[in-house]
C-alpha positions in Angstrom: -41.2 -5.5 -32.5 -39.6 -6.8 -29.5 -36.7 -4.3 -28.6 -33.2 -6.2 -27.8 -31.7 -5.4 -24.1 -28.2 -3.9 -23.7 -25.6 -6.1 -23.1 -24.0 -6.1 -19.5 -20.7 -4.2 -20.0 -17.1 -6.3 -20.0 -14.0 -4.9 -17.7 -10.3 -5.3 -18.3 -9.1 -5.1 -14.5 -5.5 -4.5 -14.5 -1.7 -3.9 -13.4 -0.1 -2.4 -16.0 3.3 -5.0 -16.7 5.2 -0.9 -15.8 6.9 -2.7 -12.6 5.9 -4.1 -9.6 4.6 -1.6 -6.6 2.2 -2.1 -3.8 -0.5 -0.4 -5.0 -2.6 0.8 -2.6 -3.8 4.5 -2.3 -1.9 5.1 1.0 1.1 3.2 0.4 2.8 3.7 -3.6 5.9 0.7 -2.3 7.9 0.6 -5.7 9.8 -3.0 -3.9 12.5 -3.5 -5.9 15.0 -1.9 -3.4 13.0 -3.0 0.3 13.7 -6.1 1.8 10.9 -6.2 4.4 8.0 -5.7 1.8 7.1 -7.9 -0.7 4.5 -8.1 -3.9 0.7 -7.3 -2.3 -2.3 -8.4 -3.8 -4.1 -4.9 -5.7 -6.4 -5.2 -2.6 -8.0 -2.1 -4.4 -8.9 -2.8 -8.2 -10.1 -6.7 -6.3 -12.8 -4.3 -4.3 -13.6 -2.3 -7.9 -13.9 -6.3 -9.6 -15.9 -7.4 -7.2 -18.6 -4.7 -7.2 -18.6 -5.3 -10.7 -19.2 -8.6 -10.9 -21.7 -7.8 -8.2 -23.4 -5.5 -11.0 -23.7 -8.8 -12.9 -20.8 -7.7 -15.3 -17.8 -10.2 -16.9 -14.3 -9.4 -15.3 -10.6 -9.9 -16.4 -8.5 -9.8 -13.8 -4.7 -9.0 -14.5 -1.8 -8.5 -12.7 0.5 -8.2 -15.4 3.3 -6.8 -13.4 3.2 -9.5 -11.2 2.9 -12.1 -13.2 5.7 -10.7 -15.4 3.8 -10.8 -18.7 4.9 -8.2 -21.3 2.3 -5.2 -23.2 2.3 -8.4 -26.0 0.0 -10.3 -23.0 -1.7 -7.1 -22.7 -3.0 -7.0 -26.9 -3.6 -10.2 -26.7 -6.7 -10.0 -24.1 -7.4 -6.8 -25.6 -8.0 -8.7 -28.8 -9.4 -12.0 -27.4 -11.8 -11.1 -24.2 -13.6 -7.3 -26.4 -13.7 -5.7 -23.2 -15.9 -2.7 -22.9 -13.8 -1.3 -20.3 -10.0 -1.0 -18.7 -9.6 -0.2 -15.5 -6.6 0.4 -14.3 -4.8 0.2 -11.2 -2.0 3.7 -10.9 0.7 4.7 -8.9 1.9 8.5 -8.7 5.1 6.8 -9.4 4.1 4.6 -12.8 1.9 7.0 -13.8 3.8 8.3 -16.6 4.6 4.4 -18.2 1.2 3.1 -16.8 -0.8 5.5 -19.8 0.9 3.2 -21.9 -1.3 0.8 -21.4 -4.3 3.8 -22.2 -2.8 4.4 -25.5 -3.2 0.3 -26.5 -6.4 0.6 -26.0 -7.5 3.3 -27.8 -5.1 2.1 -30.9 -7.1 -1.8 -30.6 -10.9 0.1 -30.0 -11.7 3.8 -30.1 -14.7 2.6 -28.2 -12.9 1.0 -25.1 -13.7 3.3 -22.3 -10.4 4.0 -20.4 -10.4 4.4 -16.7 -7.9 5.2 -13.8 -7.7 4.1 -9.9 -5.4 5.7 -7.6 -5.0 9.0 -4.9 -3.4 10.7 -7.6 -6.5 11.7 -9.0 -8.0 13.3 -5.9 -5.7 15.5 -6.5 -4.5 16.3 -9.9 -7.8 14.1 -12.0 -8.1 17.2 -14.0 -4.9 17.9 -14.5 -4.2 14.0 -16.2 -6.9 13.9 -18.2 -5.7 17.0 -19.7 -2.4 15.6 -19.9 -3.4 12.0 -21.3 -6.6 12.8 -23.5 -6.6 8.6 -24.2 -8.1 8.2 -20.5 -11.3 8.8 -20.6 -12.6 8.7 -16.3 -10.3 9.1 -13.1 -12.2 8.4 -9.9 -11.7 9.4 -6.5 -12.2 8.1 -3.2 -13.6 5.2 -2.4 -14.3 2.9 -5.4 -16.5 0.7 -4.9 -20.0 1.8 -5.2 -18.3 4.5 -8.3 -17.5 1.0 -10.3 -20.5 -0.3 -9.2 -22.4 2.5 -11.3 -20.0 2.1 -13.8 -21.5 -1.7 -14.9 -24.6 -1.1 -14.3 -24.5 1.9 -17.2 -25.4 4.8 -14.9 -24.8 8.2 -16.7 -21.8 9.6 -16.2 -22.9 12.6 -14.9 -24.5 10.4 -11.7 -21.5 9.3 -10.4 -20.3 10.7 -7.3 -16.3 11.2 -7.2 -15.4 10.7 -11.3 -13.7 13.1 -13.4 -14.5 12.8 -16.9 -14.2 13.9 -20.0 -17.2 14.8 -22.0 -17.8 16.4 -25.5 -14.5 17.7 -25.2 -15.0 19.1 -21.8 -13.7 17.7 -18.1 -16.5 17.6 -16.0 -15.8 17.1 -12.2 -18.0 15.5 -10.2 -19.0 15.9 -6.1 -17.1 13.5 -4.3 -18.8 10.4 -2.6 -19.2 10.1 1.0 -16.7 7.5 2.6 -18.2 4.4 3.0 -19.9 4.0 6.9 -21.1 0.4 6.7 -18.5 -1.3 5.1 -20.2 -5.2 5.8 -22.0 -3.7 2.8 -19.0 -3.9 0.5 -18.6 -6.9 -1.7 -15.3 -9.3 -0.7 -12.4 -8.8 -3.1 -12.7 -10.9 -6.0 -9.6 -13.2 -5.2 -11.1 -15.8 -7.3 -9.9 -13.4 -10.3 -6.2 -13.1 -9.8 -3.4 -15.7 -9.2 -3.2 -15.4 -5.5 0.2 -17.2 -5.5 2.0 -15.0 -6.9 2.1 -12.5 -3.4 3.9 -14.4 -0.4 5.2 -13.1 2.6 9.0 -11.3 2.7 10.3 -13.5 5.3 9.3 -16.9 4.3 7.7 -16.7 0.6 4.2 -18.8 1.4 1.0 -17.2 0.0 -0.5 -13.9 1.8 -3.1 -11.8 1.1 -4.6 -8.6 2.6 -7.5 -7.9 4.1 -8.6 -5.0 4.8 -9.9 -4.5 8.1 -10.4 -1.3 8.8 -10.6 2.1 7.3 -9.5 6.0 7.9 -7.4 7.7 10.6 -8.0 10.6 13.0 -3.7 11.7 12.8 -2.7 13.6 10.8 0.8 13.3 9.3 2.3 15.8 7.4 4.2 13.2 4.6 1.0 10.7 4.4 -2.3 9.8 2.3 -4.5 8.0 4.5 -6.4 11.4 5.2 -6.8 12.1 2.2 -7.7 8.3 0.6 -9.8 7.6 4.0 -10.7 10.2 5.6 -10.1 10.5 9.4 -12.8 9.0 11.3 -11.3 5.4 12.0 -14.3 3.2 10.2 -14.7 -0.3 10.9 -16.2 -3.9 9.6 -17.6 -6.1 11.6 -15.6 -9.0 13.8 -17.9 -11.6 11.6 -17.8 -9.8 8.8 -14.3 -10.2 8.8 -14.7 -13.8 10.3 -16.2 -14.7 6.9 -13.9 -13.3 4.7 -11.1 -15.5 6.2 -13.0 -18.1 6.1 -13.5 -18.1 2.7 -10.1 -17.0 1.7 -8.9 -20.5 4.2 -11.4 -23.2 3.3 -12.2 -22.2 -0.4 -8.0 -20.3 -1.6 -6.0 -21.9 0.6 -4.5 -19.1 2.4 -3.7 -19.2 5.7 -0.9 -16.4 6.2 -2.7 -12.8 5.7 -2.0 -8.9 6.3 -4.2 -7.1 7.8 -4.9 -4.0 6.2 -5.5 -0.8 7.7 -4.6 2.7 8.6 -4.9 2.1 11.6 -5.8 -1.5 13.5 -5.3 -0.9 17.3 -7.2 1.7 17.8 -10.4 0.4 18.9 -8.4 -2.1 21.4 -11.7 -3.8 22.2 -12.4 -4.3 18.6 -9.2 -6.2 18.0 -9.4 -8.1 20.6 -13.0 -9.2 20.0 -11.9 -9.9 16.9 -8.9 -12.5 18.1 -11.6 -14.4 20.6 -13.3 -14.9 17.6 -10.5 -16.2 15.8 -9.2 -18.8 18.5 -12.7 -19.2 18.6 -13.0 -20.9 15.3 -10.1 -22.8 14.8 -8.6 -21.2 12.2 -4.8 -22.1 12.3 -3.8 -18.8 10.7 -1.0 -16.0 10.8 -0.8 -12.6 10.5 0.5 -9.6 10.8 -0.9 -5.5 11.2 0.2 -2.5 11.8 0.0 -0.4 14.1 1.2 3.2 16.0 3.4 2.6 19.1 0.8 4.5 21.3 -2.1 1.8 21.0 -1.0 -1.2 22.4 -0.8 -3.0 25.5 0.7 -6.2 27.4 -2.9 -7.1 27.6 -4.0 -6.8 24.3 -0.4 -8.0 22.5 -1.2 -10.9 24.3 -4.6 -11.8 22.6 -3.0 -11.0 19.1 0.3 -13.6 19.5 -3.2 -16.2 20.5 -5.3 -15.2 17.2 -1.7 -15.8 15.6 -0.4 -12.4 15.3 3.6 -13.0 14.3 5.4 -8.9 13.5 4.0 -5.6 13.9 5.0 -2.8 11.8 5.4 0.3 13.5 5.8 3.5 11.6 8.3 5.3 14.3 9.4 7.7 12.0 12.4 9.4 14.0 13.5 9.2 17.2 13.8 12.3 17.9 10.4 14.9 18.8 10.5 17.7 17.4 10.5 15.6 14.2 8.0 13.6 15.0 5.9 17.1 16.4 7.2 19.1 13.6 5.6 16.4 11.2 2.1 16.0 12.9 3.4 12.7 14.3 2.0 13.0 17.7 4.1 10.4 19.2 6.5 10.0 21.9 9.8 9.2 21.4 9.1 7.3 24.8 6.3 5.3 23.6 8.3 3.5 20.6 10.7 2.4 22.9 8.4 0.8 25.3 6.2 -0.6 22.3 9.5 -2.8 20.9 9.8 -3.8 24.5 5.8 -4.9 24.9 6.1 -6.9 21.4 9.1 -9.1 21.9 7.6 -9.6 25.3 5.1 -11.0 23.7 6.7 -13.3 21.5 6.2 -10.9 18.0 8.5 -9.7 16.0 8.4 -5.9 15.7 9.5 -4.2 11.7 9.9 -0.3 12.2 9.5 2.4 10.1 12.2 5.6 10.5 12.1 7.8 7.6 15.6 10.1 6.6 16.0 12.8 4.0 13.1 15.0 6.2 13.4 19.0 4.4 15.7 19.9 7.1 17.9 17.0 7.5 21.1 17.5 8.0 23.9 14.3 8.7 24.1 15.0 12.5 19.7 14.1 12.3 21.3 11.0 9.9 23.1 9.7 12.7 21.0 10.1 15.7 18.7 8.0 13.5 21.1 5.5 13.3 22.3 5.4 16.7 18.4 5.4 18.0 17.5 2.4 15.5 20.2 0.6 17.8 18.8 1.6 21.0 15.4 0.8 19.6 16.4 -2.5 18.4 12.8 -4.1 16.3 13.8 -7.3 14.6 12.9 -5.3 11.1 14.1 -1.9 10.3 13.7 0.0 6.9 14.4 3.6 6.7 12.5 5.1 4.0 13.1 8.7 2.1 9.8 10.8 2.2 8.0 11.0 -1.0 6.1 14.7 -1.7 2.3 13.3 -2.8 0.0 15.2 -4.9 -2.6 17.3 -1.6 -0.1 16.7 1.6 2.0 19.6 3.6 5.2 17.6 2.7 4.3 18.5 -1.4 3.5 22.0 0.1 7.1 22.7 2.7 9.1 21.3 -0.3 8.3 23.7 -2.8 8.3 26.6 -0.6 11.7 25.4 0.2 12.5 25.3 -3.2 13.2 21.1 -2.7 10.8 20.6 -6.1 9.3 22.7 -8.0 5.9 23.5 -8.2 4.5 21.3 -11.2 7.4 18.2 -10.6 5.9 14.9 -9.8 9.1 12.4 -9.2 9.7 8.9 -10.3 11.4 7.6 -7.3 10.4 6.7 -3.8 10.9 5.2 -0.1 14.3 3.4 -1.9 15.1 6.0 -3.3 15.3 9.8 -2.1 12.2 12.0 -4.8 14.4 15.2 -3.4 17.5 16.4 -2.0 17.1 17.7 1.9 18.7 22.0 2.2 21.8 20.1 3.9 22.3 16.9 1.6 22.0 15.8 -1.9 20.4 13.0 -3.6 23.4 11.2 -3.7 24.5 11.5 -0.4 20.9 10.7 1.7 22.0 6.8 -0.9 24.6 7.2 0.6 23.3 7.3 3.9 20.3 5.3 3.9 23.2 2.4 2.9 25.2 2.8 5.8 22.9 2.9 8.1 21.3 0.0 7.5 24.6 -2.0 7.3 25.1 -1.1 10.4 21.5 -1.7 12.3 22.3 -5.1 10.1 25.3 -6.3 10.8 25.4 -5.8 14.2 26.2 -9.4 16.1 23.2 -9.7 18.1 21.0 -8.6 15.3 22.3 -11.8 13.0 22.1 -13.8 15.8 18.7 -13.0 17.0 17.5 -13.3 13.5 19.2 -16.9 13.1 17.8 -18.2 16.6 14.3 -17.4 14.9 14.7 -19.0 11.4 12.0 -22.5 11.0 13.3 -23.9 7.8 16.0 -24.2 5.3 14.0 -22.5 2.5 13.2 -19.1 5.3 17.3 -19.5 5.8 18.3 -18.9 2.2 15.9 -16.0 1.9 17.3 -14.1 4.7 20.6 -14.8 3.8 20.3 -13.2 0.6 18.2 -10.5 1.2 21.3 -9.8 3.8 24.0 -10.6 1.0 22.1 -7.3 -0.8 22.6 -5.1 1.6 26.2 -6.4 2.8 27.4 -5.9 -1.3 25.6 -3.3 -2.3 27.6 -0.1 -3.1 30.3 -1.9 -2.7 32.2 1.1 -2.2 30.8 2.5 1.0 32.1 1.2 4.2 29.7 -1.1 6.4 30.7 1.0 10.0 
């Protein structure tokens, strides 16, 4: 008598139809009210899908929010694909809504194993499983190897980084060490995604994310980087990154990229080698990246520009040195001023992020931020409200100061204030952010410089639409 072999598991890897967010663990950004950030592929989920496929399992990948699909389509996919496992990409902000996918899956079949990934579970894994019985497993840390284990039918007790429910008891496995050899990971399963849904914010061209390195040695009080990627910057080999770039260009026809990392420019030699490899390959690509203000040089920027870098994002955060020191930024105000000038000299556009709404902020502090933004004069400016993510020092401080309740998880972030300050209400913060953005973008020099760089009518129309939205939002407020 022959014994039937177990059938491979079937995974529905899904972004629920609950709103458009940048679903990256460090950057859980709702994009609705932001002008300099566009929807990105859920690259962490695509990495998971790649690992599951590599284990021999069938995967249906769905970004219901990006495709603007509803729960009816989700139910249809459950019925036609018949998954054994539902893997959900969840953000802290959308958790309450995202869990509906697990509930519907359990209603469809109690045998479906419901799994979730997201930075939220690094801190609140047990609490989440206690609150939501429809969720079976949450994964902590990096997910690729855990997903491979789940796809390979390894017993849950052996899956590092998993917290799960067994016989009514919540079990938390040992944490999984961060992967040292990033080249060993399968590429994200972009062949399963509708890549045309993810575009550059300026011209609407198709853009995908390339995760070049992981980890950050700095310890900013508001940031999740250390929690989700560790404190050591781990780089992929240049050859491995080039292989992924070549695949995207030659197989998928994608030529615009966001080089996603916690800190792209820390290792100048590695960045230079990558740029030289891109130039030598003959790939005609354009790419964006992030950087600290104190990790660039004119020579490095020269290589980056030649290799296709068109814009750099700088998390400047503040023009007040005392604030930078208080949030653990370990950067100097003068370095920010120098970085913008270096980028402009290299013909690389700059996008700067500033924070308002830190616990101690008052009107005077915000006015200083506005003055600094004008002095800094980047090509693009985004003003964020800080979010007290679970497990961050900012969350602990906000609780100690009574700005949020100990168990409070605000449902808004970045373009909407998650908390008041000691001196300003949320409504006052909304007024001051709108006022600050108008005072920056409605300057003649900003308008003329932006117009001079427009390359096509569609691009011009996108800028015009964004400008009108900024001008006419909150009609009762002054633009001066």
